[in-house]
LUMZAMI-372369 format. One record per residue: x, y, z of N, C-alpha, C, O in turn; residue in one letter. Coordinates in Angstrom, 2 decimals. Example, Ala and Ser with C-alpha at 12.3 -4.5 7.8 and 13.67 -1.06 7.14 Angstrom:
! residues 2
n_xx/n_yy/n_zz/ca_xx/ca_yy/ca_zz/c_xx/c_yy/c_zz/o_xx/o_yy/o_zz/res
13.19/-5.69/7.80/12.30/-4.50/7.80/13.20/-3.30/7.80/14.24/-3.32/8.46/a
12.85/-2.25/7.08/13.67/-1.06/7.14/12.90/0.03/7.87/13.41/1.14/8.04/s
END
This chain:
! residues 148
n_xx/n_yy/n_zz/ca_xx/ca_yy/ca_zz/c_xx/c_yy/c_zz/o_xx/o_yy/o_zz/res
16.32/-24.24/-14.05/17.31/-23.19/-13.83/18.28/-23.65/-12.76/17.84/-24.08/-11.69/m
19.56/-23.58/-13.02/20.57/-23.96/-12.04/20.87/-22.77/-11.15/21.20/-21.70/-11.66/t
20.78/-22.93/-9.82/21.09/-21.81/-8.93/22.54/-21.38/-9.10/23.42/-22.21/-9.31/p
22.77/-20.06/-8.99/24.13/-19.56/-9.11/24.79/-19.43/-7.76/25.99/-19.13/-7.69/v
24.06/-19.64/-6.68/24.64/-19.57/-5.35/23.80/-20.39/-4.39/22.67/-20.76/-4.71/s
24.36/-20.68/-3.23/23.60/-21.39/-2.20/22.38/-20.58/-1.80/21.32/-21.14/-1.51/n
22.51/-19.26/-1.79/21.40/-18.39/-1.39/20.23/-18.55/-2.35/19.09/-18.69/-1.91/l
20.50/-18.54/-3.64/19.41/-18.71/-4.60/18.77/-20.08/-4.44/17.56/-20.21/-4.55/e
19.58/-21.11/-4.17/19.03/-22.45/-3.99/18.16/-22.48/-2.73/17.06/-23.04/-2.76/r
18.63/-21.87/-1.62/17.89/-21.88/-0.37/16.61/-21.06/-0.46/15.57/-21.50/0.03/d
16.67/-19.89/-1.06/15.55/-18.97/-1.06/14.73/-19.07/-2.33/13.50/-18.94/-2.28/v
15.37/-19.31/-3.47/14.69/-19.29/-4.75/13.54/-20.28/-4.86/12.55/-19.99/-5.53/g
13.66/-21.43/-4.22/12.61/-22.43/-4.31/11.37/-22.03/-3.53/10.29/-22.57/-3.78/e
11.50/-21.12/-2.60/10.39/-20.77/-1.72/9.56/-19.63/-2.26/8.62/-19.18/-1.59/k
9.87/-19.14/-3.46/9.10/-18.02/-4.00/8.82/-18.23/-5.47/9.41/-19.10/-6.11/r
7.94/-17.44/-5.99/7.47/-17.63/-7.35/8.43/-17.07/-8.40/8.26/-17.36/-9.58/a
9.41/-16.30/-8.01/10.28/-15.64/-8.97/11.40/-16.56/-9.42/11.72/-17.55/-8.75/c
11.99/-16.23/-10.56/13.07/-17.04/-11.08/14.43/-16.60/-10.58/15.37/-17.40/-10.59/q
14.58/-15.37/-10.14/15.85/-14.89/-9.63/15.61/-13.78/-8.63/14.55/-13.16/-8.65/s
16.60/-13.50/-7.75/16.41/-12.43/-6.77/16.18/-11.08/-7.44/15.40/-10.27/-6.92/p
16.82/-10.81/-8.55/16.69/-9.51/-9.19/15.28/-9.30/-9.74/14.78/-8.17/-9.74/m
14.64/-10.34/-10.21/13.30/-10.20/-10.75/12.33/-9.72/-9.67/11.42/-8.95/-9.96/t
12.52/-10.17/-8.45/11.61/-9.82/-7.37/11.99/-8.53/-6.68/11.16/-7.94/-5.99/c
13.19/-8.07/-6.83/13.65/-6.97/-6.02/13.85/-5.70/-6.82/13.01/-4.80/-6.79/s
14.95/-5.61/-7.52/15.30/-4.38/-8.21/15.90/-4.72/-9.56/16.68/-5.67/-9.68/i
15.54/-3.97/-10.55/16.12/-4.14/-11.87/17.33/-3.22/-12.00/17.19/-2.00/-11.86/y
18.48/-3.77/-12.27/19.70/-2.99/-12.42/20.04/-2.94/-13.90/20.30/-3.97/-14.52/v
20.02/-1.75/-14.47/20.27/-1.60/-15.91/21.74/-1.81/-16.28/22.04/-2.31/-17.36/r
22.65/-1.42/-15.40/24.07/-1.57/-15.67/24.74/-2.13/-14.43/24.20/-2.03/-13.33/q
25.93/-2.74/-14.60/26.65/-3.23/-13.43/26.98/-2.08/-12.49/27.14/-0.94/-12.92/p
27.07/-2.40/-11.21/27.45/-1.40/-10.23/28.86/-0.92/-10.52/29.70/-1.71/-10.96/m
29.16/0.36/-10.28/30.50/0.87/-10.50/31.50/0.20/-9.58/31.16/-0.25/-8.49/p
32.74/0.15/-10.02/33.82/-0.41/-9.24/34.45/0.72/-8.42/34.95/1.68/-9.01/n
34.45/0.62/-7.08/34.97/1.72/-6.27/36.47/1.92/-6.44/37.00/2.95/-6.03/p
37.14/0.95/-7.04/38.59/1.08/-7.23/38.94/1.85/-8.50/40.10/2.21/-8.70/n
37.96/2.12/-9.34/38.20/2.85/-10.57/37.59/4.24/-10.47/36.45/4.38/-10.03/l
38.33/5.26/-10.86/37.84/6.63/-10.80/36.94/6.92/-11.99/37.28/6.59/-13.13/d
35.80/7.53/-11.73/34.93/8.06/-12.76/34.53/7.03/-13.82/34.43/7.36/-15.00/n
34.31/5.81/-13.40/33.97/4.74/-14.34/32.67/5.01/-15.09/32.57/4.66/-16.27/e
31.69/5.61/-14.45/30.39/5.82/-15.07/30.12/7.26/-15.44/29.02/7.58/-15.89/t
31.10/8.14/-15.26/30.87/9.55/-15.50/30.36/10.27/-14.27/30.19/11.49/-14.28/g
30.10/9.53/-13.21/29.64/10.10/-11.94/30.65/9.73/-10.86/31.41/8.77/-11.01/c
30.65/10.47/-9.80/31.48/10.11/-8.67/30.95/8.81/-8.07/29.74/8.59/-8.10/a
31.80/7.97/-7.54/31.41/6.68/-6.98/30.37/6.84/-5.88/29.49/6.00/-5.75/w
30.45/7.89/-5.12/29.54/8.07/-3.98/28.24/8.79/-4.33/27.46/9.10/-3.42/r
27.97/9.05/-5.57/26.72/9.72/-5.95/25.54/8.77/-5.76/25.64/7.58/-6.07/e
24.41/9.28/-5.26/23.20/8.45/-5.19/22.76/8.04/-6.60/23.08/8.72/-7.58/p
22.04/6.94/-6.69/21.54/6.48/-7.98/20.12/5.95/-7.81/19.69/5.64/-6.70/f
19.40/5.86/-8.92/18.00/5.42/-8.89/17.87/4.04/-9.52/18.56/3.71/-10.49/a
16.99/3.24/-8.95/16.65/1.93/-9.50/15.14/1.77/-9.43/14.47/2.36/-8.57/l
14.61/0.96/-10.32/13.18/0.68/-10.31/12.93/-0.66/-9.64/13.59/-1.65/-9.95/q
11.98/-0.69/-8.74/11.60/-1.92/-8.05/10.70/-2.72/-8.98/9.75/-2.19/-9.54/v
11.01/-3.99/-9.14/10.17/-4.89/-9.93/9.70/-6.01/-9.03/10.51/-6.70/-8.40/l
8.43/-6.21/-8.96/7.87/-7.27/-8.14/7.25/-6.73/-6.86/7.28/-5.53/-6.60/g
6.69/-7.65/-6.08/5.92/-7.26/-4.91/6.59/-7.62/-3.58/5.93/-7.58/-2.54/d
7.87/-7.98/-3.59/8.52/-8.45/-2.37/8.62/-7.38/-1.29/8.73/-7.72/-0.11/s
8.58/-6.10/-1.66/8.70/-5.03/-0.67/7.41/-4.22/-0.53/7.43/-3.12/0.01/m
6.30/-4.76/-1.02/5.01/-4.10/-0.85/4.53/-4.29/0.58/4.82/-5.32/1.18/e
3.80/-3.35/1.13/3.15/-2.23/0.49/4.00/-0.94/0.44/3.66/-0.02/-0.30/p
5.07/-0.87/1.20/5.86/0.37/1.26/6.50/0.72/-0.09/6.57/1.89/-0.45/e
6.96/-0.29/-0.82/7.63/-0.08/-2.11/6.92/-0.92/-3.17/7.33/-2.05/-3.43/f
5.87/-0.38/-3.78/5.11/-1.16/-4.76/5.88/-1.40/-6.06/6.86/-0.72/-6.37/p
5.42/-2.40/-6.78/6.00/-2.74/-8.07/6.12/-1.49/-8.95/5.18/-0.70/-9.05/d
7.27/-1.32/-9.57/7.57/-0.24/-10.52/7.83/1.12/-9.87/8.02/2.11/-10.58/r
7.84/1.20/-8.54/8.22/2.48/-7.94/9.73/2.66/-8.12/10.44/1.70/-8.40/c
10.20/3.86/-7.94/11.62/4.17/-8.09/12.19/4.48/-6.72/11.60/5.23/-5.95/v
13.35/3.90/-6.43/14.03/4.19/-5.17/15.36/4.88/-5.47/16.01/4.59/-6.47/v
15.74/5.79/-4.59/17.04/6.45/-4.67/17.91/5.80/-3.61/17.53/5.69/-2.45/i
19.09/5.39/-4.03/20.01/4.67/-3.15/21.26/5.50/-2.96/21.91/5.92/-3.91/i
21.59/5.72/-1.70/22.84/6.39/-1.36/23.85/5.29/-1.07/23.63/4.44/-0.20/e
24.96/5.31/-1.79/25.95/4.26/-1.61/26.53/4.35/-0.21/26.89/5.43/0.27/q
26.63/3.20/0.44/27.09/3.13/1.82/27.75/1.78/2.04/27.56/0.84/1.27/a
28.52/1.71/3.08/29.17/0.45/3.44/28.68/-0.08/4.77/29.06/-1.17/5.20/e
27.82/0.70/5.45/27.30/0.33/6.76/25.79/0.50/6.80/25.21/1.26/6.02/r
25.17/-0.23/7.72/23.73/-0.08/7.90/23.38/-0.34/9.35/24.20/-0.85/10.12/c
22.16/0.01/9.72/21.65/-0.19/11.07/20.33/-0.94/11.02/19.67/-0.99/9.99/s
19.97/-1.51/12.14/18.69/-2.21/12.28/17.55/-1.31/11.78/17.45/-0.14/12.15/h
16.71/-1.88/10.93/15.53/-1.17/10.45/15.71/-0.43/9.14/14.73/0.04/8.56/g
16.93/-0.31/8.66/17.17/0.41/7.40/16.71/-0.42/6.21/16.77/-1.65/6.23/m
16.25/0.28/5.17/16.01/-0.36/3.88/17.35/-0.33/3.16/17.94/0.73/3.00/y
17.82/-1.50/2.72/19.17/-1.61/2.18/19.19/-2.30/0.83/18.30/-3.07/0.48/v
20.22/-2.00/0.08/20.55/-2.69/-1.17/21.85/-3.41/-0.87/22.88/-2.76/-0.63/f
21.83/-4.74/-0.87/22.99/-5.52/-0.46/23.31/-6.59/-1.50/22.47/-6.96/-2.32/v
24.54/-7.07/-1.44/24.94/-8.21/-2.25/25.25/-9.35/-1.29/26.06/-9.21/-0.38/e
24.58/-10.49/-1.52/24.76/-11.68/-0.70/25.16/-12.81/-1.62/24.38/-13.25/-2.46/v
26.38/-13.29/-1.45/26.89/-14.41/-2.26/26.64/-14.19/-3.75/26.23/-15.12/-4.46/e
26.88/-12.98/-4.22/26.77/-12.68/-5.64/25.40/-12.24/-6.11/25.27/-11.77/-7.24/g
24.37/-12.37/-5.28/23.02/-11.93/-5.66/22.71/-10.62/-4.95/23.06/-10.43/-3.79/a
22.05/-9.70/-5.66/21.71/-8.39/-5.09/20.26/-8.38/-4.63/19.37/-8.88/-5.32/r
20.06/-7.80/-3.45/18.75/-7.80/-2.81/18.39/-6.41/-2.31/19.26/-5.65/-1.88/w
17.12/-6.09/-2.36/16.57/-4.90/-1.72/15.66/-5.42/-0.62/14.64/-6.05/-0.89/f
16.04/-5.16/0.62/15.30/-5.67/1.77/15.46/-4.72/2.96/16.19/-3.73/2.89/r
14.78/-5.04/4.04/14.96/-4.33/5.30/15.95/-5.13/6.14/15.82/-6.35/6.29/r
16.94/-4.43/6.69/17.96/-5.07/7.51/17.46/-5.16/8.95/16.94/-4.19/9.49/y
17.63/-6.34/9.56/17.18/-6.53/10.94/18.22/-7.30/11.74/18.86/-8.22/11.23/r
18.38/-6.90/12.98/19.22/-7.63/13.94/18.29/-8.08/15.06/17.62/-7.26/15.68/v
18.25/-9.39/15.32/17.34/-9.88/16.36/17.98/-9.80/17.74/19.10/-9.32/17.89/d
17.25/-10.26/18.75/17.71/-10.16/20.14/19.01/-10.91/20.40/19.76/-10.54/21.30/e
19.28/-11.96/19.62/20.51/-12.73/19.78/21.67/-12.17/18.96/22.77/-12.71/18.98/q
21.42/-11.08/18.23/22.47/-10.47/17.41/22.57/-11.05/16.01/23.47/-10.67/15.26/g
21.65/-11.97/15.63/21.65/-12.52/14.27/21.15/-11.47/13.29/20.24/-10.70/13.60/k
21.76/-11.45/12.12/21.40/-10.47/11.09/20.52/-11.13/10.03/20.74/-12.28/9.63/e
19.52/-10.37/9.59/18.53/-10.87/8.63/18.23/-9.82/7.58/18.38/-8.62/7.82/w
17.80/-10.27/6.41/17.19/-9.41/5.40/15.72/-9.82/5.34/15.39/-11.00/5.18/l
14.86/-8.82/5.46/13.43/-9.08/5.57/12.68/-8.45/4.40/12.83/-7.26/4.13/i
11.88/-9.25/3.72/10.96/-8.72/2.71/9.72/-8.23/3.46/9.28/-8.88/4.41/a
9.15/-7.11/3.04/7.95/-6.60/3.71/6.74/-7.46/3.39/5.83/-7.58/4.21/l
6.72/-8.05/2.21/5.65/-8.95/1.83/5.95/-10.32/2.45/6.97/-10.93/2.15/n
5.08/-10.78/3.32/5.33/-12.01/4.07/5.36/-13.28/3.21/5.72/-14.35/3.70/r
5.00/-13.16/1.95/5.07/-14.32/1.04/6.51/-14.69/0.72/6.77/-15.78/0.20/r
7.45/-13.81/1.01/8.86/-14.05/0.69/9.62/-14.37/1.97/9.38/-13.77/3.01/y
10.54/-15.32/1.89/11.24/-15.76/3.10/12.26/-14.73/3.60/12.78/-13.91/2.83/p
12.53/-14.80/4.89/13.61/-14.00/5.47/14.93/-14.63/5.04/15.01/-15.84/4.83/e
15.96/-13.81/4.91/17.28/-14.31/4.54/18.20/-14.17/5.74/18.49/-13.06/6.18/i
18.65/-15.29/6.27/19.57/-15.31/7.39/20.97/-15.04/6.84/21.45/-15.76/5.97/d
21.61/-14.01/7.34/22.94/-13.63/6.85/24.07/-14.38/7.56/25.23/-14.23/7.19/l
23.75/-15.16/8.58/24.76/-15.90/9.33/25.56/-16.81/8.41/25.01/-17.64/7.70/t
26.87/-16.65/8.44/27.76/-17.50/7.66/27.80/-17.21/6.17/28.46/-17.94/5.43/g
27.14/-16.19/5.73/27.12/-15.84/4.30/28.04/-14.66/4.03/28.21/-13.79/4.88/r
28.64/-14.65/2.86/29.45/-13.51/2.43/28.48/-12.45/1.89/27.76/-12.70/0.93/a
28.47/-11.27/2.52/27.55/-10.22/2.09/28.16/-8.85/2.35/29.06/-8.70/3.18/w
27.65/-7.86/1.61/28.12/-6.50/1.81/27.01/-5.51/1.47/26.19/-5.74/0.59/m
27.02/-4.40/2.21/26.06/-3.33/1.97/26.54/-2.55/0.76/27.70/-2.15/0.69/v
25.66/-2.32/-0.20/25.99/-1.52/-1.36/25.37/-0.13/-1.26/25.86/0.81/-1.87/m
24.30/-0.01/-0.48/23.67/1.28/-0.32/22.44/1.20/0.55/21.94/0.11/0.85/g
21.96/2.37/0.94/20.73/2.46/1.72/19.71/3.28/0.94/20.07/4.23/0.24/i
18.47/2.91/1.08/17.40/3.61/0.36/17.11/4.91/1.11/16.82/4.90/2.30/i
17.20/6.03/0.38/16.95/7.33/1.00/15.69/8.00/0.48/15.24/9.01/1.03/i
15.11/7.45/-0.59/13.91/8.08/-1.16/13.13/7.07/-1.97/13.70/6.17/-2.58/q
11.80/7.24/-1.97/10.91/6.42/-2.79/10.04/7.37/-3.60/9.55/8.38/-3.09/r
9.85/7.04/-4.87/9.00/7.85/-5.75/7.92/6.94/-6.35/8.21/5.95/-7.01/n
6.66/7.33/-6.11/5.53/6.61/-6.70/4.69/7.64/-7.43/4.01/8.46/-6.81/i
4.75/7.61/-8.74/3.98/8.54/-9.58/4.10/9.98/-9.06/3.09/10.64/-8.82/r
5.31/10.43/-8.91/5.67/11.79/-8.50/5.37/12.11/-7.03/5.53/13.25/-6.60/r
4.95/11.12/-6.28/4.81/11.30/-4.83/6.10/10.79/-4.20/6.48/9.63/-4.39/r
6.77/11.66/-3.47/8.10/11.36/-2.94/8.04/11.17/-1.43/7.37/11.93/-0.73/v
8.74/10.15/-0.95/8.91/9.95/0.49/10.40/9.80/0.75/11.09/9.05/0.05/k
10.90/10.51/1.77/12.32/10.44/2.13/12.49/9.55/3.35/11.62/9.48/4.21/h
13.63/8.87/3.42/13.98/8.01/4.55/15.28/8.55/5.14/16.27/8.75/4.44/y
15.25/8.78/6.45/16.44/9.28/7.14/16.80/8.29/8.24/15.93/7.83/8.99/r
18.08/7.97/8.34/18.55/6.98/9.31/19.75/7.55/10.07/20.43/8.48/9.62/y
19.98/6.96/11.21/21.19/7.23/11.97/21.93/5.92/12.13/21.36/4.93/12.59/e
23.21/5.90/11.75/24.02/4.70/11.87/24.67/4.72/13.24/25.35/5.66/13.63/v
24.42/3.64/13.97/24.99/3.51/15.31/26.40/2.93/15.20/26.66/2.10/14.33/e
27.32/3.36/16.09/28.66/2.76/16.08/28.55/1.25/16.32/27.79/0.79/17.17/p
29.33/0.50/15.55/29.33/-0.95/15.70/28.29/-1.67/14.86/28.24/-2.90/14.88/g
27.45/-0.93/14.12/26.48/-1.60/13.24/27.21/-2.20/12.06/28.41/-2.03/11.89/d
26.44/-2.92/11.23/27.05/-3.67/10.12/27.90/-2.81/9.21/28.47/-3.30/8.24/c
END
């Protein structure tokens, strides 16, 4: 398999999955374009649901659980985020270390951390809810001024 980005080449070899989407989240349709009105029949800012595939975010988000994502352009340290990094989409925890470096962290330690330094990336949304067999957990965050 030829990597489609430097990120896949750097990270893809270190894990058992064939692509970032296989390990993270299955997206049934392309993300809506914020420049087009009503492209999907929903408002651009409406939350949406995706199913997690794989174990990269276990134990908090087990394989096949459903997450609700609120579309956002900013995030803070500790948030569970849905981001696009160099064309690949990831579901990870966002972290800022003591030196101010930004990282995407898989909860399962078998998967490598993704250093965001020097990479083109953008926040697509934050996880606000998890559903596991009708058991629901909500996530509430506060965005600090100056965060990503």
